[in-house]
C-alpha positions as CSV (number, residue, x, y, z in Angstrom):
1,M,15.3,21.1,10.1
2,W,12.8,19.2,12.2
3,N,13.5,19.7,15.9
4,E,12.5,16.8,18.1
5,V,12.5,18.9,21.3
6,D,9.0,19.0,22.9
7,T,7.7,22.5,22.7
8,V,4.2,23.7,23.4
9,V,2.8,25.2,20.3
10,P,-0.2,27.5,21.0
11,M,-3.3,26.7,18.9
12,V,-3.6,28.9,15.9
13,T,-6.7,29.5,13.9
14,P,-6.9,29.0,10.2
15,E,-7.2,32.8,9.8
16,E,-3.9,33.2,11.6
17,I,-2.2,30.7,9.4
18,E,-3.6,32.3,6.4
19,G,-2.2,35.7,7.6
20,M,1.2,34.1,8.1
21,I,1.2,32.7,4.6
22,A,0.2,36.1,3.2
23,R,3.0,37.8,5.1
24,C,5.5,35.1,3.9
25,G,4.4,36.0,0.4
26,L,5.6,39.5,1.1
27,G,9.0,38.2,2.4
28,D,8.3,38.5,6.1
29,R,10.8,36.2,7.8
30,A,9.3,36.5,11.2
31,A,5.9,35.3,9.8
32,F,7.8,32.4,8.2
33,A,9.3,31.4,11.5
34,E,5.8,31.6,13.1
35,L,4.4,29.5,10.3
36,Y,7.1,26.9,10.8
37,Q,6.5,26.8,14.6
38,A,2.7,26.4,14.1
39,T,2.7,23.8,11.4
40,S,5.9,21.9,11.2
41,S,4.8,19.0,13.5
42,K,1.8,18.3,11.3
43,L,3.7,18.6,8.0
44,F,6.5,16.5,9.4
45,G,4.0,13.8,10.2
46,I,2.8,13.8,6.6
47,C,6.3,13.5,5.3
48,L,7.1,10.6,7.7
49,R,3.9,8.8,7.0
50,I,4.6,8.8,3.2
51,L,8.4,8.4,3.2
52,R,8.7,6.1,6.3
53,E,12.3,7.1,6.9
54,R,12.9,9.8,9.5
55,S,16.0,11.3,7.9
56,E,14.4,11.5,4.5
57,A,11.2,13.0,6.1
58,E,13.4,15.6,7.8
59,D,15.0,16.5,4.5
60,A,11.7,16.6,2.8
61,L,10.3,18.9,5.5
62,Q,13.1,21.4,4.8
63,E,12.3,21.3,1.1
64,V,8.6,21.7,1.9
65,Y,9.2,25.0,3.7
66,L,11.5,26.2,0.9
67,R,8.6,25.5,-1.5
68,I,6.1,27.2,0.8
69,W,8.4,30.3,1.0
70,R,8.6,30.5,-2.8
71,K,4.9,29.8,-3.4
72,A,3.4,31.8,-0.5
73,E,2.5,34.7,-2.8
74,S,0.4,32.3,-5.0
75,Y,-1.8,31.2,-2.1
76,V,-5.3,32.6,-2.5
77,A,-6.8,33.7,0.8
78,G,-10.4,32.5,1.2
79,G,-9.7,29.5,-1.1
80,P,-8.9,26.1,0.3
81,S,-8.1,26.1,4.0
82,P,-4.5,27.1,4.7
83,M,-3.7,23.8,6.3
84,A,-5.2,22.0,3.3
85,W,-2.9,24.0,1.1
86,L,0.1,23.4,3.2
87,S,-0.7,19.7,3.5
88,T,-1.1,19.4,-0.3
89,V,2.2,21.0,-0.9
90,T,3.8,18.6,1.6
91,R,2.1,15.5,0.3
92,N,3.0,16.3,-3.3
93,L,6.6,16.9,-2.5
94,A,6.8,13.7,-0.4
95,I,5.2,11.6,-3.1
96,D,7.6,13.1,-5.7
97,R,10.5,12.1,-3.4
98,L,9.1,8.6,-3.0
99,R,8.7,8.2,-6.8
100,A,12.3,9.4,-7.3
101,R,13.5,6.8,-4.9
102,A,12.0,3.9,-6.8
103,P,14.1,2.8,-9.8
104,A,12.7,3.3,-13.2
105,A,11.4,0.1,-15.0
106,D,14.0,0.3,-17.7
107,E,16.8,0.5,-15.0
108,L,15.4,-2.7,-13.5
109,S,15.6,-4.6,-16.9
110,D,19.3,-3.9,-17.1
111,A,20.1,-4.8,-13.5
112,P,21.5,-8.2,-12.8
113,E,19.2,-10.6,-11.1
114,L,20.4,-10.7,-7.5
115,V,17.5,-12.6,-5.9
116,A,16.0,-15.8,-7.1
117,S,12.5,-15.1,-8.4
118,G,11.1,-18.5,-7.2
119,P,10.0,-19.5,-3.8
120,T,12.5,-19.7,-0.9
121,P,13.6,-23.2,0.3
122,E,11.3,-22.7,3.3
123,Q,8.4,-21.8,1.1
124,S,9.1,-24.8,-1.1
125,A,9.1,-27.1,1.9
126,V,5.9,-25.7,3.3
127,A,4.2,-25.9,-0.2
128,A,5.4,-29.5,-0.6
129,G,4.0,-30.4,2.8
130,E,0.6,-28.8,2.0
131,A,0.5,-30.5,-1.4
132,A,1.1,-33.9,0.3
133,R,-1.7,-33.2,2.8
134,I,-4.1,-32.1,0.0
135,G,-3.1,-35.2,-2.1
136,A,-3.8,-37.5,0.9
137,C,-7.2,-35.8,1.4
138,L,-8.1,-36.1,-2.2
139,G,-7.2,-39.8,-1.9
140,E,-10.0,-40.2,0.6
141,L,-12.6,-39.1,-1.9
142,E,-14.2,-41.4,-4.5
143,P,-12.0,-41.4,-7.6
144,D,-14.6,-39.7,-9.8
145,R,-15.2,-37.0,-7.2
146,A,-11.4,-36.4,-6.7
147,G,-11.0,-36.2,-10.5
148,A,-13.8,-33.6,-10.7
149,V,-12.2,-31.5,-8.0
150,R,-8.8,-31.7,-9.8
151,G,-10.5,-30.8,-13.1
152,A,-12.4,-27.8,-11.6
153,Y,-9.7,-26.4,-9.4
154,L,-6.4,-27.4,-10.9
155,E,-7.3,-27.6,-14.7
156,G,-9.9,-24.8,-14.7
157,A,-12.6,-27.0,-16.3
158,T,-16.2,-25.6,-16.2
159,Y,-19.0,-27.4,-14.5
160,D,-20.5,-28.1,-17.9
161,E,-17.3,-29.7,-19.1
162,L,-17.0,-31.8,-16.0
163,A,-20.6,-32.9,-16.2
164,G,-20.0,-34.0,-19.8
165,R,-16.7,-35.7,-18.9
166,Y,-18.3,-37.8,-16.1
167,G,-21.7,-38.2,-17.8
168,V,-23.8,-36.7,-15.0
169,P,-26.3,-33.8,-15.0
170,L,-25.0,-30.3,-14.3
171,N,-26.6,-30.0,-10.9
172,T,-25.2,-33.4,-9.8
173,M,-21.7,-32.1,-10.7
174,R,-22.3,-29.0,-8.6
175,T,-23.3,-31.2,-5.7
176,W,-20.3,-33.4,-6.2
177,L,-18.0,-30.5,-6.0
178,R,-19.7,-28.8,-3.1
179,R,-19.7,-32.0,-1.0
180,S,-16.2,-32.9,-2.0
181,L,-14.9,-29.5,-0.9
182,M,-16.6,-29.9,2.4
183,K,-14.9,-33.3,2.9
184,L,-11.6,-31.8,1.9
185,K,-12.0,-29.0,4.4
186,E,-12.8,-31.5,7.2
187,C,-9.8,-33.6,6.2
188,L,-7.4,-30.6,6.2
189,E,-8.7,-29.5,9.6
190,R,-7.8,-32.8,11.3
């Protein structure tokens, strides 16, 4: 289990870690204890960063070292760096735990709806206030410009469609919309 007591861990080289892993593969418990002492803080950090829950990260770290003990003989010396191998084992296990924590999609479809899917009352009030402000600002525009803005940004009409609707050239419509948006921005910033 992860021990929170501050201990000074001497720096170990990748070659020393590689040797510890090799000895673990041969069943050397002392090497396993050394490996834990030298690498547990880094591996715990990986677990905690992925799982975001201290108790689950501690459990995952125990499982990581069990996996390392079982797989140590499969580690190939001279391959990836030993810390990269240990980190990969840790990361994969933590991600597996994270995925197992999330309910499956079909479980969700059978679950009763406990939370309303729409906006909260506060969000509705804020949205209504913003809509009123935007409506007031649109009211300050000339009617055809306000209609073009509504058409472009609320209805999804293209510039070509709007130019045809209002009987103006395409570049004029672009100018209308650009200037109208600038006026709306000024109005909303007041």
